[in-house]
Steps between C-alpha positions, in 0.01 A plus 500: 500500500422499129718353225680825410580572863639147543721547192627834636579335833689217329696756293600694810611178673702400195673835455523624853304794639501694171175462303534460121468815287167570335415677176832436325537483122570126509263303282328805354314442176600665176290809442290553188373798304147559375545415132139588422561868584860544391602298193445677167631262233267410210231258614527576872188635675652839579675507163171468316347768724792734428466443126159663498652845560744741336842521668768771476831324443749754360560871466398635162841661458663158538301352211728584207616359169748291699316177599477443875448181701189511719364253751137549599263266688753220461538535120815604313430758230666759277402868510583722205378812324484514122617812320143625474502521881270205569595274796493124453521206740584167337600152607880486466532179296461573130235264364731412213793329674494627860765772493433769760357826371717673758758506219253630245509837326212744527375650175226740401221243528636228729794293618716277281657176629879494473517137378300487178343844488137418568326824601206536741284797585386595852207256475721210397401498133779371278563772243799360313691175451790622283641160401164353404345529151322834459586594858309204644183373336380351831630764736148568634517163677816600691349715776743596775333476846432853627314701763313832468690799642427870546691810609333703776630737769860433399458125557458204264204276589426143389189284495585129510159339543224352280453727194123487530525625860734794432382803700567866437823642641397695812559873528525691829344837562802632693721445193261645245427858385850639552539872548745703289764481777449129578637172367507131588820352638528121481765300682579161642619435853863552397440838344268614778755415767796660333587264218627148568542426131264394230200284602545460872341161564426403859569132576182403682137424423272782388251452786765574765534848356134557412382423855726774633242767416245356746757443777504829696670353805831462318516877445512568872766235564716457188489854364506691828613313810732235359677671210447860596255730327526402135241724331432825682584637845145639517346196670179493706512509878205257519339264248145372525430128440527416132181422313452286190215439261439296189449679171369349178853419388722491807552631852508859626693602811442818699738648757437805717790676671507784753784751541608698804425827320134398466504372144305191408578307180291236329700274268341252261673216317351262246592168342327387181542201274723394345778702667389861539630676808359843574704650779501848647811711460753370757617856559148586623440758229138611552230425247385216276754241392678561171676164465398157377719203596497158338644169622576281198569128536802399293466137602429307821811631676564845350307822456542862392340820623395776260355842566343783305434838655389845398768764559549870451776587257665700777526203739821404677612160360662412834163524677303248293505169688865460589532311828803621694645361820786669682520739206555221248288343231437127543733413209783698664483311828737220595368155599581585862302824481206317347513247781499778758232707322282256304225618268205325334742323265686324781182421692325346199787325323625342823165318530626277219434473129141410593419540867397188693137576579464186711745647753329836542327606820267779390372741765248783534721753320500268197131557432573666165719209393229248586237701315717538190584129483139399558381724218780384269400138555139586422593674173727216388220251565264720298733481197543124537120471492488687168412847626663839456709630791424832665643808337516393136343764276314438174296821479689809380271713718658335805860507376609797713524390864455743786791478742425580863731577784776735600609701803216713632586735788255677728566755777299580812516865403448571130694823531804305617510287185780601261273374222214717615268200511359262755 
C-alpha cells in the first residue's frame, strides 16, 4: 500500500465509510491572464505591437465640431473636427494649464481651449495665445500632443505609434471602385445590431472578441443548438471538419457544409492584424464577402467593433447585420431573455474583463484559437526585437489589399442551380 492509499484509508476510518470528495474548488489557485497577448496600454508588449497599425475608432459622422471623449489603446483623447472638415485627435489636457479640451470650441482652423483661449490645429500646433503679447511670441514651443487621423469608409482611423514607422492606411478591394448604385455603410456594433446608443463599448478584452472568428464550434452550439437559430434557418445538414491555415498576417478558416437538397457551400473567414475580421454573410448570401469587420481595443478591459460594407442603394436596412432572437433585437431583450438565449456578447463578456487563460482547457476544436495566439505572440516578439509586424504597408503599390472569402455554393447538377453556376 503506497502513501496515498494509506492516507485514503485513514480518511475513511476517520469519517466512516464515506470517502472524502475529490476535485472540489477548495484551495484552488487564483487564475491569471496572458498579459503579453492582451494588455494594450502604452509600453506593454501588445500595446507597442498595436501601435504599429492604423485603428478605426469612431464613425466619421460622429466626428463633429462638438469635441468628443475617446479612449483608445488605454489612452484618453479628444476627437474633434474643425470647420474646414479636418478630424483631429489630441491629448485632452491643454498644455497651458491642463484644462480639458473637451470644453473647447471648434473654429475654422482648430480647437480653442475654454480657459485662456489657446488654439490648436489638428496636428497640435498652437496657433494663438490671445492673452500673450502679439498672440504668443513663443507659441511654437507649446505643441499639444496629437495623433495622425484619417477618414476612410465612413470611419475615423488613428495611428498612435512611432512617427518614423507610420505605414500607409490600408485599403480593401471589396470597398473600392463603387458602382453608381453602390455606397459604403459604416457602423459600430450598436448600430449594426439595432442601435444600443452611441459608442456601444463591450466590457471585455479585445482578444476575447477577435478570437471568435476562428472558433467555428461555437456557431453550432451557441447560435444554433443552445439559443436557437440566430442567423438564418438555412443551415447545413452536415458540416465537414473545419480546416485552418496561416496566412502572412493572420489565420484563415474554411468550413464546408452540405444541404439535404444537394447544395454544397464553402465558407471562408479571415483574421488579420491588428483586428481585421473578414466574415462571410451570416445570412448565407452567395458570393464574395462585402463586409470588413474591425475589433478595436479601447483599453485592456473594453473594446468596440466596427464594420464597413458595400451596399446597393435599394437594400433593406433591416437586413444588414441585425441579430434577432425570438423576433427581438438584442437591445430589446430583457436580462432573463438574454440568459435564456445568450449571444456572443454574453458568452464573451461572462469570461471576465480579461479571461483567465491559466484556467482554460483547450481542445481539438480550438485549433484556430491556438494558431491565432501563437502567431500573435510571434508578431509581438518581432516588434520588441525592432522589426516591423506583418501587414504594415509602406509601398503605395501594395496599399489595396485583396480580400478573400465568402459563401460559394455548388450543385451536383448545374441546371438545378438557381444561380446557373456550379
